[in-house]
N, C-alpha and C positions, 0 to 999 in steps of 0.2 A: 363910749362904745363898749360893746360886749367883749370880754376876753376870749371868747370862742363862740363859733356858730357853725352849724352844718345842717343840711337838709334833714328833715325828720318826717315822720309818717302821721297822717290823720286817719284815725280809726273811726269808721262809721258803723253804728250798730242799729239795725232795723230788721224787722221780720219781713219787710217788703223786698223780695228778691229783685224785682224789676228796678226799684229805686237804687239798690246796691249796684246792680250791673251798670247803671248809667253814671255812677258817681265818678269813677276813674276817667271816663270819657270826658266828662264836663269839667273836671278839676285837675287833670294831670299836669297842666301847665303851671299850677299854683303849688301843688304839694304831691308828695308820694302818698299813696292811699292804700288802705287795707279795709276790708269789710267783714262783718260777721253778723249772721242772722240769729245766732244763739247767744243770748246774754250771758249765760254761765261761762261759756268758752271765752267770751270777750273779757270777762272779769279775770279769769285765770291768766290770760295773756298779759293783761295790764299789771297784775301783781308780779308776774315773773319778770316783766320788763322793768319794773321799778327796782329790782334787785341790782341792776347795773346802771342806773341813772345817776347815782351819787358821784360827786367829785371829791376825790381824796386830796386833802391838803395837809401840809405839815407845818408845825409851828417851829420857828427858829429864832435865834437872836441875831440882830444885825452885826454886832461886834462883841468880842469878849468884854466882860465887865469886871470891875474890881470886886473883891470879896465884900459882901455886905451891901453892894449897890444893886438897885432894882434893875432887872433886865428890861430891855426894850423889845418886847416880842412883836414880830411881824409875821404875816402870813405869806408864804412863798409857794408857788405852784411849780413843782419840779419839771424841768424841760422834758424829762423822760416820760412823765405822766401825760404831758400835752401830746408828745409823739404817739403815745399809746392810744389816745383818743382818735387821732387821725388814722391810725393803723387798724382800728377796730372795724371790720367789715360789717358788723351789725349796727353801726351807728345810724345808718339811714333807716333802719326798721324801727328805731326807737320811737315810741308814740309820744307826741307832744300835745296833740289835740284829739279829743273824742267828740263826735257828733252823735247824739243818741235820740232816737225817736221815743216820744212819750208813751204811745200806745203799742205795747207788745203783749202777746198772750201769756208768756211764762212769768214776766215781771214787768212793771212799768219802768220807764226811763228814769224816773226819780228814785225808785227802789234800787236800780242798778247803780246810780250815781252815789247813793248813800254808802254802798259797799266799797267805793273807791274814793271817797271824799278826802282821804288822807294822802292821796297820791298827788304829785306835782303837775300832772297833766291838766291842760285847760279843758273846760267842759262846756259844751253847747247842747241845749235841749231843743228838739223840734216839737212844737205843739200843734194842735189842730185849730186853735183859734186865738185871736188877739186877746190879751188880758186874762189868759187862763190863770185862775186863782192858785192852782197847785204850782205852776211854773213861777208865778210871782213870789210865792212863799219860798220856793227853792232858791230863787235869786236873792231874796232878802236874808236868807239864812247863810248865804255864801256857799251854797252847795254847787251852784253853777256860775259860770262867768257871764252868760247871757242866754236868752231863749229867743227863738225865731219861729214864725208861723210857717209850717211846711208848705202850705198852699199859696204863700205870698208869691206873686209873679216876679217880684224883684229878688227872691231868695238866692238864685245863683250869683248875682252880682254882689249881694250883701255877704254871702258866705265866702266868696273868694277873698274879699277884703278882710273879713274877720279872721279867717284861717291864717293869713299872713301876719296879722297883728298879734294873734294869740301865740303863734310859734315864736315870735321874737320875745313876747312876754314870758313864755316858758323858759327860755334861756336866761332871761334876766333873773328869774326866780332861782333857778338851779345854780347859777353862778354867783348868787348873792354872798356866799361865804368868801368869795375871792375879791370882794370890793376893796379890802385893805391894799391890794396890789396897786390899785390906781392912786393910792396915797404915797407910794414909794417914789422917790425922785426919778429913777430910771424909767419907770413904766407909768408915770403920771400922764403920758399922752392918751391913755384910755379915757381920761376925763376932759380932754382938750377939744373944744368944738372945731378948732382949726384942723387938727389931725382927723377928726371924724369926717369933716367935709372933704378933705383930701382923699381919705380912704374910700369913701363912697364913689368918688370920681374914678379912682384907680380900679376898684372892683368892677365897676360897670365897663370900663374900657377893656379889661382883660377877661371879663366873663367869670369872675370868681364867684363860687357858690358856697364856699366855706372858708373860715379863717381861724387861726389859733395863735394865741399870744406866745411869744418867745421871751421868757424873762431875762435870760442872760446868755449872750449879749441881747439887749432888748430889741424887740421888733415884732413883726407879724408874719406868719406863714399863710399865704393865700393859695387856694387850690381851685382850679376850674373844673368843669364837668368831666373833662377827659383825664383829669389827674395831673395836669401840668401845674407845677409848683412855682410860685413867685415869692421871694423873701423880700420884705421891706425892713431894712435895718434902720432903727430910729434912735438918734443920739440927741441928748440935751447939751447945752453949752459946757456943763461940767465934764461930761464924757469926752467931748471934743478936746478939751484942755488936757484931760487925763491921758488920752491916747498919745498926745504929743509929748507930755512930760515923761511918760514911761519910756517912750522911744528914745528920748534924749538921754535918760539915765542909763539905758542899756547900751547906748552907742550905736543906734540904728544908722543905716546908710544915709549919706547926705541927701540923696535924691528923695528918699522917703520923708525925711524931716522937712524938706522944702515943700512937699505936697501937704503935709500935715499942718505946717505953719500957715499955708494959704487958706485952710479951713474948708476945703472943697472935697475932702476925701474921708471916707469912713473905712477903718480897718476891720476885716472880718476873719482874722486869723483863727485857725481851729484850736483856740484856747478858751478856757472858761470865761474870759472877759472879751475875747475877740481882739485884744491888744497885741502889739508886737512882742515877739520873743526872739532870742538869738538864732534859733534854728531856722528862722524864716529870712535870714539875711540875703540869701540868693534868690528866693522866689516870692518876696513880699508883694511884688506887683500884682500877682493873681488874686491877692486878698485885699487890694486897695480899690475901692469902688468910688466912682464919682457920686457926689451927693447934691441935693437941692435943698433950699431953705423953705420951710413951712412955718409961717407966722401964726401963732396961736396965743395961748397964755404965756408961752415962752418961745424962743426962736429954736425950732427943731431943725435938725439936719437929717435927711432921709436918703438912703441909697437903695436902689432897686437891683436885686439879683434875679435874673430870669434867664435861665439856661434851658433850651429846648430839651436837653437830655435829662433835666432835673424833673422827674415825675415822682408821684407818691411811692411807687414800687421801688424806685432806686433810692429815694431819700429816706424812706422809713422801713423798707424791707419788702420782700416779694408778696407778703400777705396783704399789703395795703390794697384797698379796692376803691376805685373812683366811682363817682355818681353814675357815670355812663355805664361802667361795668356792672354796677348794681342793677340798674334798670334793665340791662340786657339779660342778666341772670334771672330777673323776675318776669321777663316777657311771657305773656300768655297766662300769668297767674298772679299779677301784682296785687290784685284786690282781694285775693282769698288768703285767709290765715292758714 
């Protein structure tokens, strides 16, 4: 599964104002949308947008190494960077898919796409007829992801499905540098089909529209349209053992040790690891969450933290904007750039 995902915008470029006016009405339940009838302005928006689509990652060593020994580099995504992504109010306006009409007076759709071919956005070309040789050539050259006939009576249904698929593919591409995270022991759940199936069931049940990986302690932050936050803390067997062993070494209360030995509790103390420390001797119970087993490639334990008071603005700062707030702020002009 993806280490992060949030709703993004589909940008439609066409000189036909009537078609543009109808796009948001027809596809608002699938995607946020923006439209532009001026190709040059659309290019400028996309180039500017690309400046903030990159994911910053840092290279670190898992552990100190002896002199002369080769380091074991891994890629880690800082938790603060993930929080910054969720805090960014402009994340919803980020363009992930462009739908471009082929026939425009100032430049053709293919000419426009040539100017943005280096950008990670997914590209759809609308043509006037099936088998258009120019569109076929653009596809074969990798300039576009696919082309569709604008007058196809099934276009709305096809485009709805394609937009959803391409937006997921967009995130798969831009998060590719983070793939090593899924190879790390604590966050290997990203590559586990069992966790993926469980996640999709949870996301549908709570109405989550975005999610972000939490590297340490490991888990996922899910956010619904209103900004309600749900944290899924995910432990592998080694972490379950480690939280018990550390609590024993520190001399944790007997009641806590009993819960940890039973294997049905995940600790989420406000420490770098989430594990027990002496300062939580009196209030450890508020950080001890019941967990369930998820069988996948390994036996995962998952604890859900869902406090109605836990929303984006409280969790990440007052600048955080939910999808609902973004839609409200764009009401009356969502489709105009």
